[in-house]
C-alpha positions in Angstrom: 37.4 90.9 77.0 40.2 92.4 79.6 41.8 90.3 82.1 44.4 90.5 84.6 48.1 89.5 83.2 51.6 89.8 84.2 54.3 90.2 81.4 57.2 87.7 82.7 58.4 85.2 80.0 61.3 87.4 78.7 64.5 84.8 79.3 66.8 87.0 77.5 70.6 86.9 78.8 72.4 90.3 78.7 76.3 90.0 78.6 78.2 92.2 80.7 81.8 93.0 80.4 83.9 93.5 83.5 87.3 93.0 85.0 89.2 92.5 88.1 92.8 93.2 88.5 93.1 94.1 84.6 91.5 90.9 83.5 88.6 91.1 81.2 85.7 88.8 82.5 82.3 88.0 81.3 79.4 87.5 83.3 75.4 87.7 82.7 72.8 89.4 84.2 69.3 88.1 83.4 67.2 90.4 81.6 63.7 89.3 82.6 61.2 92.4 82.6 57.6 92.5 83.7 54.9 95.3 83.7 53.0 96.0 86.5 49.9 93.9 87.1 47.0 95.8 85.2 44.3 95.0 83.3 45.4 94.8 79.3 43.7 93.6 76.1 44.1 90.0 75.8 45.7 90.5 72.3 48.9 92.8 74.2 49.6 89.4 75.9 49.7 87.7 72.4 51.5 90.6 70.8 54.1 90.2 73.9 54.4 86.5 73.6 55.3 87.2 70.0 58.0 89.5 70.4 59.8 87.6 73.5 59.7 84.6 71.0 61.9 86.7 68.5 64.0 87.8 70.8 64.7 84.4 72.0 65.7 83.2 68.1 67.8 86.2 68.2 65.8 88.1 65.7 66.4 91.5 67.1 65.5 93.7 64.4 62.1 91.8 64.2 61.7 91.5 67.8 62.5 95.7 68.5 59.6 96.4 65.7 57.2 94.2 67.3 57.9 95.9 70.7 57.7 99.3 69.1 54.3 98.7 67.5 53.3 97.8 71.1 54.5 100.9 72.7 52.2 102.5 70.2 49.4 100.1 70.7 49.5 99.9 74.8 51.7 103.0 75.9 50.6 102.5 79.5 52.6 98.9 79.8 56.3 99.1 80.6 57.5 95.5 79.6 58.0 96.5 76.1 60.1 99.5 76.9 61.8 97.2 79.1 62.9 95.0 76.3 63.4 97.4 73.5 66.0 98.5 76.2 67.6 95.1 76.6 67.4 94.9 72.6 69.5 98.3 72.4 72.0 97.2 74.6 72.7 94.0 72.9 73.4 96.1 69.7 75.9 98.2 72.0 73.6 101.5 71.4 73.5 102.5 75.2 71.8 105.7 75.0 68.5 104.5 73.4 68.9 101.3 75.9 68.9 104.0 78.8 66.3 105.8 77.2 63.9 103.2 76.7 65.0 101.6 80.4 64.1 105.1 82.2 60.4 104.8 80.4 59.7 101.4 81.6 61.1 102.5 85.2 58.7 105.4 85.2 55.8 103.4 84.0 56.6 100.8 86.8 59.5 102.2 89.2 59.5 98.9 91.4 60.8 96.5 88.9 64.1 95.8 90.2 65.3 94.2 87.0 64.5 96.8 84.9 66.6 99.2 87.3 69.6 96.8 87.4 69.2 97.0 83.2 69.3 100.8 83.7 72.5 100.5 86.0 74.4 98.8 83.2 73.2 101.3 80.6 74.7 104.2 82.6 77.9 102.3 83.5 78.6 101.8 79.6 77.7 105.4 79.3 80.4 106.5 81.7 77.4 107.8 84.2 78.5 106.0 86.9 76.8 108.1 89.9 73.5 107.1 87.8 74.3 103.8 87.6 75.3 103.4 91.4 72.0 105.3 92.4 70.2 102.8 90.0 71.7 99.6 91.6 71.1 101.1 95.2 67.4 101.4 94.3 66.7 97.7 93.2 68.4 96.8 96.3 66.3 98.9 98.2 63.4 97.4 97.1 64.8 94.0 97.0 67.7 93.2 99.4 68.2 90.1 97.9 68.8 91.4 94.4 72.0 89.7 94.3 73.2 90.7 90.5 72.9 94.1 91.6 75.3 93.7 94.6 77.6 92.3 92.2 77.2 94.8 89.6 78.0 97.5 92.3 81.2 95.5 93.6 82.3 95.7 89.7 81.3 99.6 89.6 83.5 100.4 92.5 86.3 98.1 91.6 86.9 98.7 88.1 85.2 102.1 87.7 85.5 104.3 90.6 88.3 102.9 92.2 86.6 102.6 95.5 88.1 98.9 96.7 86.9 98.9 100.3 83.3 99.3 99.1 83.8 96.9 95.8 84.9 94.4 98.5 81.9 94.8 100.9 79.5 94.6 97.5 81.3 91.3 96.2 80.9 89.9 99.8 77.1 90.9 99.8 76.6 89.1 96.4 78.3 85.8 97.9 76.4 85.8 101.0 73.6 85.4 98.8 74.6 82.4 96.5 73.7 78.8 97.8 77.4 78.0 96.9 80.1 80.6 96.9 81.2 82.0 93.3 84.6 80.7 92.8 85.4 83.7 90.0 83.9 86.3 92.5 86.1 84.5 95.7 88.9 85.1 93.7 88.3 88.8 92.9 87.8 89.5 96.7 90.8 88.0 97.6 92.8 90.1 94.9 91.0 93.2 95.8 91.3 93.0 99.7 95.3 92.4 99.2 95.5 95.6 96.8 93.0 97.4 99.8 94.9 96.1 102.5 91.9 94.7 104.2 91.0 91.1 105.3 88.4 89.1 103.5 85.5 88.2 106.1 83.5 85.8 104.1 83.5 81.9 103.7 84.5 80.5 100.4 87.2 83.1 99.3 89.7 81.8 97.2 93.0 80.6 98.9 
């Protein structure tokens, strides 16, 4: 029997190391991923849930094997490839992470969270233009994709030295928060001092 399902149960946190003003900081990016809504076998949903459970227990090797089996059994699905990318990223194998996330994004090019993860993979590989393009694509699809604004700010600030752009994207990230992020507010003040521009968003650190 077939039914319409949406793979949405991956709640794995992916750590992102960034820095501002010479400091190393740690933030997290929600690594939820999902496939297109398509007809899939009931067993695929069972297999996916089991693999997600293994990820959430930090049994990454077992989860990777489970997702790889899914790519063979259900090659049309984007979700397993996306989570394979997350696992490789957690293991620091960014080339394999990028490759898996690229496959996922080709199968479902509307998944902003996968695009955000792909941007991280590119950044870790030093492929900054590709990282920038991936974040921009995520934002184009969802103008409220706060994490991609933040990641663009980090990319421009730390890796590309484009401080005015960095400040702009940090502020766009802040504007999407229910309460200002105090750490990012401090980054904005610092980068604006270095760039000689005036902070324009409420909640900046004094």
